[in-house]
OpenMM code with the backbone's topology and positions (N, CA, C; nanometers):
from openmm import Vec3, app, unit

residues = "MET PRO LYS THR VAL ASN PRO ARG ILE ALA LYS THR GLU ASP ARG PHE ASP SER ALA VAL PRO TRP LEU ALA THR GLN ALA GLU VAL THR ASP CYS HIS TYR GLU PHE ALA ARG MET ASN THR LEU THR LEU GLY ILE ALA PRO ASP SER TYR ARG PHE LEU ILE SER PHE THR TYR TYR ALA HIS ALA LYS THR PHE SER GLY LYS PHE THR SER PRO VAL ALA MET PRO THR GLY GLY THR PHE PRO VAL SER TYR ASN PRO LEU LYS PRO GLN GLU TYR ARG ARG THR GLU SER GLY ALA ALA GLY SER GLY LEU THR ASP ARG SER PRO LEU PHE ALA ILE SER ILE ALA GLY SER VAL VAL ILE SER LEU LEU TYR LEU THR MET MET GLN SER CYS ASN".split()
positions = [
    Vec3(11.5904, 9.9472, -24.9190),
    Vec3(11.6748, 9.8460, -24.8594),
    Vec3(11.6397, 9.8357, -24.7116),
    Vec3(11.6058, 9.7146, -24.6613),
    Vec3(11.5697, 9.6996, -24.5205),
    Vec3(11.6892, 9.7235, -24.4294),
    Vec3(11.6565, 9.7779, -24.3142),
    Vec3(11.7592, 9.8075, -24.2154),
    Vec3(11.7934, 9.6802, -24.1380),
    Vec3(11.9206, 9.6456, -24.1301),
    Vec3(11.9630, 9.5291, -24.0531),
    Vec3(12.0296, 9.5775, -23.9256),
    Vec3(12.0067, 9.5041, -23.8202),
    Vec3(12.0622, 9.5405, -23.6901),
    Vec3(12.1547, 9.4296, -23.6449),
    Vec3(12.2721, 9.4670, -23.6094),
    Vec3(12.3680, 9.3723, -23.5561),
    Vec3(12.3272, 9.3411, -23.4128),
    Vec3(12.3024, 9.2129, -23.3777),
    Vec3(12.2564, 9.1813, -23.2431),
    Vec3(12.3554, 9.2216, -23.1338),
    Vec3(12.4828, 9.2299, -23.1652),
    Vec3(12.5817, 9.2692, -23.0650),
    Vec3(12.5744, 9.4184, -23.0330),
    Vec3(12.5218, 9.4989, -23.1254),
    Vec3(12.5152, 9.6430, -23.1071),
    Vec3(12.3732, 9.6874, -23.0704),
    Vec3(12.2809, 9.5968, -23.0602),
    Vec3(12.1410, 9.6323, -23.0327),
    Vec3(12.1291, 9.7050, -22.8986),
    Vec3(12.0334, 9.7972, -22.8921),
    Vec3(12.0102, 9.8721, -22.7684),
    Vec3(11.9599, 9.7783, -22.6590),
    Vec3(11.9767, 9.8205, -22.5373),
    Vec3(11.9347, 9.7391, -22.4233),
    Vec3(11.7862, 9.7096, -22.4281),
    Vec3(11.7037, 9.8094, -22.4664),
    Vec3(11.5599, 9.7887, -22.4709),
    Vec3(11.5219, 9.6810, -22.5723),
    Vec3(11.5981, 9.6679, -22.6808),
    Vec3(11.5673, 9.5707, -22.7844),
    Vec3(11.6058, 9.4282, -22.7439),
    Vec3(11.6904, 9.4142, -22.6438),
    Vec3(11.7351, 9.2811, -22.6029),
    Vec3(11.6266, 9.2050, -22.5301),
    Vec3(11.5343, 9.2765, -22.4672),
    Vec3(11.4298, 9.2107, -22.3909),
    Vec3(11.3097, 9.1829, -22.4785),
    Vec3(11.2559, 9.0649, -22.4644),
    Vec3(11.1346, 9.0278, -22.5358),
    Vec3(11.0180, 9.1046, -22.4742),
    Vec3(10.9280, 9.1580, -22.5572),
    Vec3(10.8157, 9.2356, -22.5056),
    Vec3(10.7165, 9.1473, -22.4306),
    Vec3(10.7232, 9.0170, -22.4540),
    Vec3(10.6314, 8.9248, -22.3871),
    Vec3(10.7035, 8.8531, -22.2727),
    Vec3(10.7678, 8.9309, -22.1872),
    Vec3(10.8383, 8.8723, -22.0735),
    Vec3(10.7356, 8.8111, -21.9786),
    Vec3(10.7564, 8.6869, -21.9368),
    Vec3(10.6600, 8.6267, -21.8429),
    Vec3(10.6665, 8.6969, -21.7070),
    Vec3(10.5495, 8.7241, -21.6534),
    Vec3(10.5419, 8.7895, -21.5234),
    Vec3(10.5660, 8.6866, -21.4147),
    Vec3(10.6237, 8.7292, -21.3044),
    Vec3(10.6544, 8.6410, -21.1930),
    Vec3(10.5417, 8.6457, -21.0900),
    Vec3(10.5217, 8.5357, -21.0225),
    Vec3(10.4145, 8.5264, -20.9219),
    Vec3(10.4731, 8.5393, -20.7816),
    Vec3(10.3964, 8.6014, -20.6947),
    Vec3(10.4324, 8.6125, -20.5540),
    Vec3(10.3044, 8.6223, -20.4720),
    Vec3(10.3176, 8.6236, -20.3411),
    Vec3(10.2017, 8.6372, -20.2531),
    Vec3(10.1948, 8.7811, -20.2019),
    Vec3(10.0752, 8.8361, -20.2036),
    Vec3(10.0513, 8.9696, -20.1490),
    Vec3(9.9783, 8.9552, -20.0166),
    Vec3(10.0037, 9.0483, -19.9252),
    Vec3(9.9383, 9.0460, -19.7943),
    Vec3(9.8429, 9.1641, -19.7823),
    Vec3(9.7218, 9.1372, -19.7387),
    Vec3(9.6203, 9.2413, -19.7209),
    Vec3(9.6578, 9.3255, -19.5998),
    Vec3(9.6692, 9.4576, -19.6189),
    Vec3(9.7027, 9.5475, -19.5083),
    Vec3(9.5806, 9.6224, -19.4570),
    Vec3(9.4779, 9.6368, -19.5417),
    Vec3(9.3567, 9.7072, -19.4993),
    Vec3(9.2415, 9.6640, -19.5884),
    Vec3(9.1232, 9.6566, -19.5304),
    Vec3(9.0021, 9.6250, -19.6051),
    Vec3(8.8885, 9.7021, -19.5400),
    Vec3(8.8271, 9.7903, -19.6160),
    Vec3(8.7114, 9.8601, -19.5602),
    Vec3(8.6046, 9.8772, -19.6675),
    Vec3(8.4818, 9.8908, -19.6195),
    Vec3(8.3661, 9.9020, -19.7070),
    Vec3(8.3464, 10.0473, -19.7472),
    Vec3(8.3274, 10.0713, -19.8756),
    Vec3(8.2976, 10.2051, -19.9246),
    Vec3(8.1473, 10.2164, -19.9423),
    Vec3(8.0866, 10.3048, -19.8660),
    Vec3(7.9424, 10.3237, -19.8744),
    Vec3(7.9061, 10.3917, -20.0043),
    Vec3(7.7866, 10.3626, -20.0538),
    Vec3(7.7390, 10.4236, -20.1777),
    Vec3(7.7192, 10.5725, -20.1549),
    Vec3(7.7593, 10.6509, -20.2512),
    Vec3(7.7363, 10.7943, -20.2438),
    Vec3(7.5913, 10.8219, -20.2802),
    Vec3(7.5326, 10.9184, -20.2122),
    Vec3(7.3938, 10.9528, -20.2430),
    Vec3(7.3868, 11.0152, -20.3814),
    Vec3(7.2982, 10.9621, -20.4611),
    Vec3(7.2806, 11.0091, -20.5977),
    Vec3(7.1331, 10.9918, -20.6310),
    Vec3(7.0727, 11.0946, -20.6877),
    Vec3(6.9297, 11.0858, -20.7171),
    Vec3(6.8990, 10.9815, -20.8238),
    Vec3(6.9929, 10.9536, -20.9118),
    Vec3(6.9676, 10.8555, -21.0172),
    Vec3(6.9766, 10.7122, -20.9659),
    Vec3(7.0645, 10.6869, -20.8688),
    Vec3(7.0792, 10.5508, -20.8167),
    Vec3(7.0066, 10.5318, -20.6845),
    Vec3(6.9508, 10.6371, -20.6291),
    Vec3(6.8797, 10.6334, -20.5013),
    Vec3(6.9673, 10.5769, -20.3898),
    Vec3(7.0964, 10.6088, -20.3966),
    Vec3(7.1884, 10.5634, -20.2926),
    Vec3(7.2342, 10.4207, -20.3084),
    Vec3(7.1912, 10.3519, -20.4126),
    Vec3(7.2319, 10.2136, -20.4361),
    Vec3(7.3578, 10.2155, -20.5221),
    Vec3(7.4575, 10.1399, -20.4825),
    Vec3(7.5838, 10.1371, -20.5549),
    Vec3(7.5626, 10.0819, -20.6951),
    Vec3(7.6200, 10.1471, -20.7982),
    Vec3(7.6037, 10.0988, -20.9346),
    Vec3(7.6802, 9.9700, -20.9623),
    Vec3(7.7799, 9.9388, -20.8821),
    Vec3(7.8543, 9.8146, -20.9009),
    Vec3(7.8636, 9.7417, -20.7674),
    Vec3(7.9043, 9.6168, -20.7724),
    Vec3(7.9108, 9.5377, -20.6499),
    Vec3(8.0510, 9.5349, -20.5900),
    Vec3(8.1448, 9.6074, -20.6487),
    Vec3(8.2821, 9.6091, -20.5986),
    Vec3(8.2978, 9.7239, -20.5001),
    Vec3(8.2550, 9.7033, -20.3756),
    Vec3(8.2510, 9.8108, -20.2784),
    Vec3(8.3554, 9.7997, -20.1684),
    Vec3(8.4304, 9.6914, -20.1594),
    Vec3(8.5352, 9.6803, -20.0589),
    Vec3(8.6659, 9.7284, -20.1194),
    Vec3(8.7312, 9.8209, -20.0515),
    Vec3(8.8607, 9.8706, -20.0972),
    Vec3(8.9681, 9.7926, -20.0224),
    Vec3(9.0480, 9.7177, -20.0975),
    Vec3(9.1510, 9.6314, -20.0411),
    Vec3(9.2874, 9.6949, -20.0680),
    Vec3(9.3652, 9.7174, -19.9620),
    Vec3(9.5033, 9.7645, -19.9748),
    Vec3(9.5944, 9.6467, -19.9431),
    Vec3(9.7055, 9.6362, -20.0160),
    Vec3(9.7944, 9.5215, -19.9959),
    Vec3(9.9381, 9.5590, -20.0258),
    Vec3(10.0300, 9.4739, -19.9828),
    Vec3(10.1722, 9.4884, -20.0141),
    Vec3(10.2240, 9.3553, -20.0684),
    Vec3(10.3277, 9.3641, -20.1500),
    Vec3(10.3950, 9.2439, -20.1992),
    Vec3(10.5440, 9.2727, -20.2096),
    Vec3(10.6221, 9.1691, -20.2030),
    Vec3(10.7672, 9.1786, -20.2005),
    Vec3(10.8227, 9.1301, -20.3335),
    Vec3(10.9039, 9.2164, -20.3982),
    Vec3(10.9647, 9.1795, -20.5267),
    Vec3(11.0985, 9.2504, -20.5405),
    Vec3(11.1982, 9.1797, -20.5816),
    Vec3(11.3318, 9.2358, -20.6059),
    Vec3(11.3846, 9.3127, -20.4849),
    Vec3(11.3742, 9.2533, -20.3672),
    Vec3(11.4256, 9.3091, -20.2418),
    Vec3(11.3598, 9.4419, -20.2036),
    Vec3(11.2394, 9.4665, -20.2533),
    Vec3(11.1645, 9.5866, -20.2169),
    Vec3(11.0198, 9.5488, -20.1898),
    Vec3(10.9540, 9.6315, -20.1110),
    Vec3(10.8119, 9.6117, -20.0841),
    Vec3(10.7323, 9.7111, -20.1663),
    Vec3(10.6336, 9.6618, -20.2391),
    Vec3(10.5463, 9.7453, -20.3213),
    Vec3(10.4048, 9.7353, -20.2664),
    Vec3(10.3229, 9.8343, -20.2969),
    Vec3(10.1852, 9.8324, -20.2473),
    Vec3(10.0888, 9.8594, -20.3605),
    Vec3(9.9635, 9.8241, -20.3370),
    Vec3(9.8597, 9.8456, -20.4370),
    Vec3(9.7226, 9.8446, -20.3718),
    Vec3(9.6220, 9.8786, -20.4513),
    Vec3(9.4832, 9.8796, -20.4052),
    Vec3(9.3946, 9.8273, -20.5164),
    Vec3(9.2821, 9.7675, -20.4787),
    Vec3(9.1810, 9.7267, -20.5743),
    Vec3(9.0482, 9.7185, -20.5021),
    Vec3(8.9398, 9.7122, -20.5792),
    Vec3(8.8072, 9.6962, -20.5196),
    Vec3(8.7608, 9.5533, -20.5421),
    Vec3(8.6786, 9.5049, -20.4497),
    Vec3(8.6334, 9.3671, -20.4539),
    Vec3(8.4889, 9.3590, -20.4055),
    Vec3(8.4119, 9.2620, -20.4558),
    Vec3(8.2746, 9.2457, -20.4065),
    Vec3(8.2688, 9.1774, -20.2696),
    Vec3(8.3793, 9.1165, -20.2267),
    Vec3(8.3830, 9.0482, -20.0981),
    Vec3(8.4978, 9.1020, -20.0141),
    Vec3(8.4799, 9.0961, -19.8835),
    Vec3(8.5844, 9.1409, -19.7915),
    Vec3(8.6962, 9.0380, -19.7852),
    Vec3(8.8156, 9.0862, -19.7567),
    Vec3(8.9302, 8.9979, -19.7366),
    Vec3(8.9881, 9.0300, -19.5997),
    Vec3(9.0262, 8.9298, -19.5209),
    Vec3(9.0771, 8.9564, -19.3862),
    Vec3(9.2146, 9.0230, -19.3895),
    Vec3(9.2349, 9.1193, -19.3000),
    Vec3(9.3657, 9.1831, -19.2870),
    Vec3(9.4670, 9.0775, -19.2456),
    Vec3(9.5798, 9.0757, -19.3138),
    Vec3(9.6818, 8.9743, -19.2887),
    Vec3(9.6685, 8.8540, -19.3801),
    Vec3(9.5557, 8.8428, -19.4500),
    Vec3(9.5369, 8.7331, -19.5441),
    Vec3(9.6258, 8.7511, -19.6670),
    Vec3(9.6488, 8.6447, -19.7391),
    Vec3(9.7335, 8.6518, -19.8581),
    Vec3(9.6564, 8.6057, -19.9811),
    Vec3(9.7020, 8.6522, -20.0954),
    Vec3(9.6471, 8.6110, -20.2236),
    Vec3(9.7564, 8.6253, -20.3287),
    Vec3(9.7475, 8.5527, -20.4397),
    Vec3(9.8533, 8.5586, -20.5407),
    Vec3(9.8424, 8.6821, -20.6301),
    Vec3(9.9567, 8.7400, -20.6619),
    Vec3(9.9665, 8.8468, -20.7612),
    Vec3(10.0821, 8.8136, -20.8540),
    Vec3(10.0763, 8.8679, -20.9729),
    Vec3(10.1871, 8.8567, -21.0677),
    Vec3(10.2422, 8.9960, -21.0902),
    Vec3(10.3735, 9.0064, -21.1070),
    Vec3(10.4338, 9.1371, -21.1316),
    Vec3(10.5305, 9.1295, -21.2487),
    Vec3(10.5506, 9.2440, -21.3109),
    Vec3(10.6408, 9.2562, -21.4243),
    Vec3(10.7839, 9.2581, -21.3704),
    Vec3(10.8695, 9.1635, -21.4096),
    Vec3(11.0054, 9.1615, -21.3555),
    Vec3(11.0886, 9.2820, -21.4003),
    Vec3(11.0503, 9.3445, -21.5121),
    Vec3(11.1233, 9.4624, -21.5581),
    Vec3(11.0769, 9.5887, -21.4870),
    Vec3(10.9533, 9.5908, -21.4428),
    Vec3(10.8967, 9.7032, -21.3675),
    Vec3(10.8151, 9.6434, -21.2527),
    Vec3(10.8783, 9.6102, -21.1409),
    Vec3(10.8084, 9.5380, -21.0340),
    Vec3(10.6904, 9.6136, -20.9729),
    Vec3(10.6814, 9.7447, -20.9950),
    Vec3(10.5668, 9.8188, -20.9424),
    Vec3(10.4402, 9.7904, -21.0219),
    Vec3(10.4510, 9.7280, -21.1389),
    Vec3(10.3346, 9.6884, -21.2182),
    Vec3(10.2910, 9.5492, -21.1739),
    Vec3(10.1644, 9.5344, -21.1381),
    Vec3(10.1152, 9.4067, -21.0892),
    Vec3(9.9813, 9.3729, -21.1531),
    Vec3(9.9476, 9.2460, -21.1473),
    Vec3(9.8161, 9.1951, -21.1885),
    Vec3(9.7681, 9.1006, -21.0797),
    Vec3(9.6465, 9.1188, -21.0415),
    Vec3(9.5867, 9.0298, -20.9419),
    Vec3(9.5236, 8.9134, -21.0167),
    Vec3(9.5488, 8.7927, -20.9710),
    Vec3(9.4879, 8.6763, -21.0357),
    Vec3(9.3460, 8.6599, -20.9853),
    Vec3(9.2613, 8.5999, -21.0647),
    Vec3(9.1199, 8.5828, -21.0277),
    Vec3(9.1038, 8.4925, -20.9065),
    Vec3(9.1925, 8.3967, -20.8898),
    Vec3(9.1805, 8.3094, -20.7732),
    Vec3(9.2032, 8.3871, -20.6450),
    Vec3(9.2744, 8.4991, -20.6527),
    Vec3(9.2974, 8.5802, -20.5343),
    Vec3(9.1775, 8.6630, -20.4960),
    Vec3(9.0779, 8.6731, -20.5823),
    Vec3(8.9609, 8.7546, -20.5524),
    Vec3(8.8580, 8.6797, -20.4704),
    Vec3(8.8761, 8.5499, -20.4547),
    Vec3(8.7756, 8.4716, -20.3824),
    Vec3(8.7839, 8.5006, -20.2339),
    Vec3(8.6698, 8.5177, -20.1731),
    Vec3(8.6642, 8.5423, -20.0293),
    Vec3(8.5725, 8.4410, -19.9657),
    Vec3(8.5230, 8.4745, -19.8494),
    Vec3(8.4355, 8.3815, -19.7793),
    Vec3(8.2974, 8.3749, -19.8420),
    Vec3(8.2566, 8.4799, -19.9123),
    Vec3(8.1255, 8.4830, -19.9737),
    Vec3(8.0169, 8.5277, -19.8780),
    Vec3(8.0492, 8.5393, -19.7500),
    Vec3(7.9495, 8.5782, -19.6517),
    Vec3(7.9158, 8.7261, -19.6596),
    Vec3(8.0040, 8.8062, -19.7145),
    Vec3(7.9798, 8.9498, -19.7191),
    Vec3(7.9201, 8.9950, -19.8511),
    Vec3(7.8978, 8.9054, -19.9444),
    Vec3(7.8391, 8.9415, -20.0731),
    Vec3(7.6876, 8.9405, -20.0573),
    Vec3(7.6295, 9.0572, -20.0325),
    Vec3(7.4881, 9.0661, -19.9989),
    Vec3(7.4038, 9.1239, -20.1111),
    Vec3(7.4552, 9.1415, -20.2290),
    Vec3(7.3786, 9.2092, -20.3337),
    Vec3(7.2487, 9.1370, -20.3699),
    Vec3(7.2398, 9.0023, -20.3830),
    Vec3(7.1101, 8.9403, -20.4114),
    Vec3(7.0119, 8.9576, -20.2956),
    Vec3(7.0587, 8.9417, -20.1738),
    Vec3(6.9730, 8.9591, -20.0577),
    Vec3(6.9228, 9.1025, -20.0486),
    Vec3(7.0089, 9.1974, -20.0789),
    Vec3(6.9721, 9.3386, -20.0767),
    Vec3(6.8626, 9.3673, -20.1797),
    Vec3(6.8774, 9.3144, -20.3007),
    Vec3(6.7779, 9.3358, -20.4060),
    Vec3(6.6444, 9.2719, -20.3697),
    Vec3(6.6476, 9.1524, -20.3129),
    Vec3(6.5238, 9.0849, -20.2724),
    Vec3(6.4551, 9.1635, -20.1607),
    Vec3(6.5309, 9.2169, -20.0680),
    Vec3(6.4735, 9.2966, -19.9592),
    Vec3(6.4034, 9.4209, -20.0112),
    Vec3(6.4647, 9.4877, -20.1064),
    Vec3(6.4026, 9.6086, -20.1635),
    Vec3(6.2743, 9.5714, -20.2381),
    Vec3(6.2793, 9.4634, -20.3165),
    Vec3(6.1597, 9.4213, -20.3898),
    Vec3(6.0484, 9.3831, -20.2925),
    Vec3(6.0820, 9.3129, -20.1852),
    Vec3(5.9823, 9.2759, -20.0852),
    Vec3(5.9222, 9.3974, -20.0164),
    Vec3(6.0056, 9.4952, -19.9890),
    Vec3(5.9575, 9.6186, -19.9262),
    Vec3(5.8589, 9.6923, -20.0166),
    Vec3(5.8880, 9.6951, -20.1449),
    Vec3(5.7988, 9.7613, -20.2408),
    Vec3(5.6652, 9.6873, -20.2472),
    Vec3(5.6686, 9.5549, -20.2526),
    Vec3(5.5455, 9.4764, -20.2600),
    Vec3(5.4617, 9.4967, -20.1337),
    Vec3(5.5240, 9.4927, -20.0175),
    Vec3(5.4501, 9.5134, -19.8922),
    Vec3(5.3908, 9.6536, -19.8869),
    Vec3(5.4646, 9.7528, -19.9322),
    Vec3(5.4128, 9.8901, -19.9339),
    Vec3(5.2921, 9.9016, -20.0263),
    Vec3(5.2987, 9.8389, -20.1423),
    Vec3(5.1855, 9.8435, -20.2356),
    Vec3(5.0636, 9.7718, -20.1776),
    Vec3(5.0850, 9.6584, -20.1111),
    Vec3(4.9736, 9.5884, -20.0463),
    Vec3(4.9109, 9.6748, -19.9370),
    Vec3(4.9914, 9.7420, -19.8597),
    Vec3(4.9410, 9.8284, -19.7535),
    Vec3(4.8597, 9.9445, -19.8120),
    Vec3(4.9128, 10.0058, -19.9167),
    Vec3(4.8396, 10.1166, -19.9800),
    Vec3(4.7077, 10.0693, -20.0406),
    Vec3(4.7063, 9.9505, -20.0966),
    Vec3(4.5818, 9.8957, -20.1535),
    Vec3(4.4795, 9.8696, -20.0439),
    Vec3(4.5234, 9.8161, -19.9319),
    Vec3(4.4345, 9.7916, -19.8199),
    Vec3(4.3790, 9.9229, -19.7631),
    Vec3(4.4627, 10.0223, -19.7536),
    Vec3(4.4182, 10.1512, -19.7016),
    Vec3(4.3194, 10.2182, -19.7967),
    Vec3(4.3379, 10.2010, -19.9246),
    Vec3(4.2491, 10.2586, -20.0256),
    Vec3(4.1106, 10.1913, -20.0180),
    Vec3(4.1090, 10.0606, -19.9928),
    Vec3(3.9807, 9.9891, -19.9874),
    Vec3(3.9033, 10.0222, -19.8596),
    Vec3(3.9688, 10.0713, -19.7557),
    Vec3(3.9004, 10.1089, -19.6331),
    Vec3(3.8194, 10.2365, -19.6515),
    Vec3(3.8565, 10.3208, -19.7432),
    Vec3(3.7844, 10.4477, -19.7645),
    Vec3(3.6647, 10.4222, -19.8443),
] * unit.nanometer
topology = app.Topology()
chain = topology.addChain("A")
for resn in residues:
    res = topology.addResidue(resn, chain)
    for name in ("N", "CA", "C"):
        topology.addAtom(name, app.Element.getBySymbol(name[0]), res)
């Protein structure tokens, strides 16, 4: 026999829908700094991912200020704002929207960095070939 629950006697946790829509607010960047790649013999000091800026931020929800951190491939100015969504039942839980990850694009140097390394290797090989032909 299936168990029936009287809605008037249901527990508080059961009254809330598990798919509660998250609320949106603006977060303010409090700190942004670049994390240098750790020296590693396998990566030769090159960062394995492009998310090297550590962004700290605060947001205001339910009359309290909450904070969070995330990594980003681009720098964000201190004092700048971006949208975040938070769980109204647990305001300390947040999600950063993708539109908030956009920056100026001027600090995203990974393609330029890769081209520079490739160019350096080619020039070194040309130099070694020239030196070999002199002997």
